[in-house]
C-alpha positions as CSV (number, residue, x, y, z in Angstrom):
1,M,-8.6,-19.1,-5.6
2,D,-5.4,-20.4,-4.8
3,I,-2.4,-18.2,-5.5
4,T,0.1,-20.9,-4.4
5,S,-0.4,-23.1,-7.7
6,E,2.3,-23.1,-9.7
7,R,2.1,-21.3,-13.4
8,G,4.9,-23.3,-15.0
9,D,8.8,-22.8,-14.9
10,A,8.4,-19.0,-14.3
11,G,5.8,-19.3,-11.0
12,R,3.5,-17.0,-10.3
13,I,4.0,-13.4,-11.9
14,W,4.1,-10.6,-9.7
15,L,4.1,-7.0,-10.8
16,I,5.3,-4.9,-8.1
17,T,5.7,-1.1,-8.0
18,G,8.3,0.7,-6.0
19,A,10.2,-2.5,-6.2
20,N,13.9,-1.2,-5.8
21,S,13.3,0.2,-1.9
22,G,11.6,-0.6,1.1
23,F,9.0,-3.3,1.2
24,G,8.8,-3.5,-2.4
25,R,12.3,-5.1,-2.5
26,A,11.6,-7.3,0.4
27,I,8.5,-8.6,-1.1
28,A,10.1,-9.1,-4.4
29,Q,12.9,-11.2,-2.8
30,A,10.5,-13.1,-1.1
31,A,8.4,-14.0,-4.2
32,L,11.5,-14.9,-6.0
33,D,12.5,-17.0,-2.9
34,A,9.2,-18.5,-3.5
35,G,10.0,-19.6,-7.2
36,D,8.2,-16.7,-8.6
37,T,8.7,-14.4,-11.3
38,V,8.8,-10.5,-10.4
39,V,8.3,-7.4,-13.1
40,A,9.8,-4.9,-10.8
41,A,8.5,-1.4,-11.5
42,A,10.5,1.5,-10.7
43,R,11.0,5.4,-11.9
44,R,14.7,4.5,-11.9
45,P,14.9,0.6,-12.5
46,E,18.8,0.7,-13.3
47,T,18.5,0.7,-9.5
48,L,17.4,-2.9,-9.8
49,A,20.4,-4.0,-12.1
50,Q,22.3,-6.0,-9.4
51,Q,19.4,-7.8,-8.3
52,A,18.3,-8.6,-11.7
53,A,21.5,-10.0,-12.4
54,E,21.2,-12.1,-9.3
55,H,18.0,-13.5,-10.6
56,P,18.4,-13.7,-14.5
57,G,15.0,-13.7,-16.1
58,R,13.4,-14.0,-12.9
59,L,13.4,-10.5,-11.8
60,V,12.6,-8.0,-14.8
61,P,13.1,-4.3,-14.0
62,V,10.8,-2.2,-15.7
63,R,10.1,1.6,-15.8
64,L,7.1,3.2,-14.5
65,D,6.0,6.1,-12.7
66,V,2.4,5.2,-11.4
67,T,1.7,9.0,-11.6
68,D,2.0,8.8,-15.4
69,A,-1.3,7.3,-16.5
70,E,0.1,6.7,-20.2
71,Q,2.8,4.3,-18.7
72,I,0.2,2.1,-16.8
73,P,-1.4,0.4,-19.5
74,A,1.5,0.0,-21.3
75,V,3.6,-1.9,-18.6
76,V,0.6,-4.2,-17.8
77,A,-0.1,-4.9,-21.3
78,D,3.8,-5.7,-22.1
79,T,3.8,-8.1,-18.8
80,I,0.6,-9.8,-20.0
81,A,2.2,-10.2,-23.5
82,R,5.4,-11.9,-22.2
83,Y,4.1,-14.1,-19.5
84,G,0.5,-14.6,-20.4
85,R,-0.9,-13.4,-16.8
86,I,-0.4,-11.7,-14.0
87,D,-0.9,-13.3,-11.0
88,V,-0.5,-10.5,-7.9
89,L,-0.3,-6.8,-8.3
90,V,1.6,-4.9,-5.2
91,N,1.0,-1.2,-5.1
92,N,3.5,-0.1,-3.4
93,A,5.1,2.8,-4.5
94,G,4.8,6.1,-2.0
95,R,6.5,8.2,0.2
96,G,6.0,10.5,3.4
97,L,4.8,14.2,3.6
98,I,4.7,15.9,7.0
99,G,2.7,19.1,7.5
100,A,-0.2,20.3,9.3
101,V,-3.4,20.7,7.4
102,E,-3.2,24.3,7.0
103,E,0.5,24.0,6.3
104,T,-0.1,21.6,3.2
105,T,-0.6,23.2,0.0
106,D,-2.8,22.2,-2.7
107,D,0.1,20.9,-4.9
108,E,1.5,19.0,-2.2
109,L,-1.8,17.2,-1.4
110,R,-2.7,16.3,-5.0
111,D,0.8,15.1,-5.7
112,L,0.4,12.7,-2.9
113,M,-3.1,11.8,-3.7
114,E,-1.8,10.8,-7.3
115,L,0.6,8.7,-6.0
116,H,-1.0,6.6,-3.4
117,F,-4.6,6.7,-4.6
118,F,-5.0,7.6,-8.3
119,G,-1.8,5.3,-9.6
120,P,-3.1,2.6,-7.5
121,A,-6.5,2.8,-8.6
122,A,-5.4,2.9,-12.1
123,L,-3.2,0.2,-11.8
124,T,-5.8,-2.2,-10.2
125,R,-8.3,-1.2,-12.9
126,A,-5.7,-2.4,-15.5
127,V,-5.0,-5.7,-14.4
128,L,-8.6,-6.8,-13.4
129,P,-10.1,-7.5,-16.8
130,H,-7.2,-10.0,-17.0
131,M,-7.5,-11.4,-13.6
132,R,-11.2,-11.5,-14.0
133,E,-10.7,-13.6,-17.5
134,Q,-8.1,-15.9,-15.6
135,G,-10.4,-16.5,-12.7
136,T,-7.6,-15.7,-10.2
137,G,-5.4,-13.3,-8.9
138,A,-4.5,-10.8,-6.0
139,V,-4.2,-7.2,-5.7
140,V,-2.1,-6.1,-2.5
141,Q,-2.5,-2.6,-1.4
142,L,0.4,-1.0,0.6
143,S,-1.4,1.5,3.3
144,S,-0.3,2.2,6.6
145,M,-1.4,2.3,10.3
146,G,-2.1,5.9,9.5
147,G,-4.9,4.3,6.8
148,R,-6.9,3.6,9.9
149,M,-6.0,6.5,12.5
150,S,-4.1,9.7,12.2
151,F,-2.5,12.2,14.0
152,P,-1.1,15.9,13.8
153,G,1.3,16.4,10.8
154,V,0.1,13.5,8.8
155,G,-3.2,14.3,7.9
156,A,-2.5,14.8,4.1
157,Y,-0.6,11.4,4.2
158,S,-3.5,9.6,6.1
159,A,-5.9,11.1,3.9
160,T,-4.5,9.4,1.1
161,K,-4.0,6.1,2.6
162,F,-7.8,6.4,3.7
163,A,-8.8,6.8,0.3
164,L,-6.9,3.7,-0.7
165,E,-8.4,1.4,2.0
166,G,-12.3,2.7,1.1
167,L,-11.6,1.9,-2.5
168,S,-10.3,-1.4,-1.9
169,E,-12.7,-2.3,0.8
170,A,-15.5,-2.2,-2.0
171,L,-13.2,-3.8,-4.3
172,A,-12.8,-6.9,-2.3
173,Q,-16.5,-7.0,-2.1
174,E,-16.8,-6.3,-6.3
175,V,-14.1,-9.3,-7.2
176,A,-14.6,-11.9,-4.7
177,G,-16.8,-13.8,-7.0
178,F,-14.1,-13.6,-9.8
179,G,-11.4,-15.4,-7.6
180,I,-9.3,-12.4,-6.9
181,K,-8.3,-11.4,-3.6
182,V,-7.5,-7.7,-2.0
183,L,-5.4,-7.6,0.7
184,V,-4.7,-4.1,2.6
185,V,-1.3,-4.2,4.2
186,E,-1.1,-1.3,7.3
187,P,2.8,-1.2,8.6
188,G,3.7,0.7,11.5
189,S,7.3,1.6,11.4
190,F,9.6,-0.4,9.8
191,R,13.2,0.0,8.6
192,T,12.5,0.7,4.6
193,G,14.1,3.9,4.0
194,F,10.9,5.6,4.6
195,A,11.9,8.3,7.2
196,G,15.7,8.1,5.6
197,P,17.8,11.3,4.4
198,G,15.8,12.9,1.7
199,A,13.0,10.8,1.4
200,L,10.3,12.9,3.5
201,A,8.5,15.6,2.1
202,H,8.1,18.6,4.6
203,S,5.3,21.3,3.9
204,A,6.5,24.8,4.9
205,P,6.1,25.5,8.6
206,I,3.7,27.7,10.5
207,A,5.0,28.5,13.9
208,A,1.4,28.3,15.0
209,Y,1.8,24.3,14.8
210,T,5.4,24.0,15.8
211,P,4.3,22.4,19.3
212,L,2.3,19.9,17.4
213,V,3.9,19.0,14.3
214,G,7.6,20.1,15.2
215,P,8.1,16.5,17.3
216,V,7.0,14.8,14.0
217,R,9.4,16.5,11.6
218,D,12.4,15.9,14.0
219,G,11.0,12.6,15.1
220,L,10.1,10.8,12.0
221,P,14.0,11.4,10.6
222,D,15.2,10.5,13.7
223,S,13.9,6.8,13.6
224,D,15.6,6.2,10.5
225,G,17.3,2.4,10.9
226,K,15.8,2.4,14.6
227,Q,12.5,1.2,13.5
228,A,11.8,-2.3,15.3
229,G,10.0,-3.6,12.2
230,D,11.7,-6.1,10.1
231,P,10.8,-5.6,6.3
232,V,12.1,-9.0,5.2
233,K,9.4,-10.4,8.2
234,A,6.7,-7.8,6.7
235,A,7.4,-9.6,3.4
236,A,6.8,-13.3,4.8
237,A,3.8,-12.3,6.7
238,I,2.1,-10.7,3.5
239,L,3.0,-13.9,1.3
240,T,1.5,-16.1,4.3
241,A,-1.7,-13.9,4.3
242,L,-2.1,-14.4,0.5
243,E,-1.7,-18.1,0.7
244,A,-4.2,-18.3,3.4
245,D,-7.7,-20.0,2.8
246,R,-9.4,-16.8,4.4
247,T,-7.0,-13.9,3.5
248,P,-8.0,-10.8,5.6
249,L,-8.8,-7.8,4.2
250,R,-6.7,-6.0,6.4
251,L,-3.2,-6.8,7.8
252,A,-1.9,-4.5,10.7
253,L,2.0,-5.4,10.5
254,G,3.9,-4.1,13.5
255,G,3.3,-4.3,17.2
256,D,3.1,-0.3,17.1
257,A,0.6,-0.6,14.2
258,V,-1.2,-3.6,15.9
259,D,-1.8,-1.3,18.9
260,A,-2.7,1.7,17.5
261,V,-5.2,0.4,15.2
262,R,-6.7,-1.3,18.2
263,T,-6.8,2.0,20.0
264,A,-8.2,3.5,17.2
265,L,-11.3,1.1,16.6
266,Q,-11.9,1.2,20.5
267,N,-12.0,5.0,20.5
268,S,-14.6,4.8,17.5
269,L,-16.5,2.7,19.0
270,D,-16.5,4.4,22.4
271,E,-17.4,7.6,20.7
272,L,-20.4,5.9,18.8
273,E,-21.8,4.4,21.8
274,A,-21.5,7.9,23.8
275,W,-23.5,9.4,21.2
276,E,-25.6,6.6,19.7
277,K,-29.0,8.1,21.3
278,V,-28.1,11.6,19.8
279,G,-27.6,9.7,16.0
280,R,-30.8,7.4,16.4
281,A,-33.0,10.4,17.5
282,T,-32.7,12.1,14.0
283,G,-35.3,10.0,12.1
284,F,-39.2,10.9,11.8
285,P,-41.4,9.3,14.4
286,D,-42.6,5.8,13.8
287,G,-45.5,5.8,11.5
288,A,-45.2,9.4,10.4
C-alpha cells in the first residue's frame, strides 16, 4: 500500500481529530504542506477559521466530539461523499488526567476511556469499510509513552492508552491484507499545550498519596512550554513513517520516550526471565 501516491488535485484525504491544537494541528499542517487535503475535526471548529482561510478548500473544519457516537458516522459519510475517499485517519483528540488510582472516580475514568479508546475505536470502525474497498489507507493512533509504561499519578491516562495500543496491535494484523497500515505514535514530552493552563484535569487528592502524586501534579503544569519535543518535527516523523515501505506498528517520539520505552521493555524482560521457571512449572507433567 502506497499512501504517498496522489489522488488527483486534492492529494490524499486526511481526517484528523483534535486538529485545532497540538499534534493534530501540526499533523494537519504537514499534510497540507505535502499537497494533501485535511478534514479538520474539532469540538470547536471555529478555532480553525484562520488556518482554513490560509488554505481555502484544503483545510475543511468540521464539528466532531469523538465521545458522541452519533456524530462519528455522519462525519465519515460526509467526508466520503465530498471527496470519495479517506486515505488517512488520525485519532488525536485527547487530554490529560492526574490522580492516583484510588483518587480517580468511575466517572473520570469512564470519560477518559470514552475519549481515548471508545471514540477512536468507533472512528476506526467507521472508516475501515471504505479503506478495505479502496484497498489502501492508514490509521494513526496518537498514544503516548504512557501507552507502554506507567508511573504514579497517571494510571487512568495510561490505562486508556494501553487499551488503545492493544486494540491497534490486533487491528494492524487484521487489516494488513487489505492494504491498510496502522501506526501507533508514542510521544514523550512535546510543546503541545497538553500541560498548559486549564488543560490537565486533576482528581481530588488524598493526602496519603501526596509524596508520590504531588510532584506530578506540580511538575507537569510547570513543564508547559519547556518540553524538548517539537510538534512540527513529530509531524514530519509521522509522515516519514507512513511513507516507509515497512511502516512500524509503534513509533516512539522524543528522546525521553525512546529511553522510557527501552527501560520499560528491559525491566519487563528481566522480570520475565527471573520468574520464567515458576511460570513454566505450572503445567501438568509430560504425558499426564
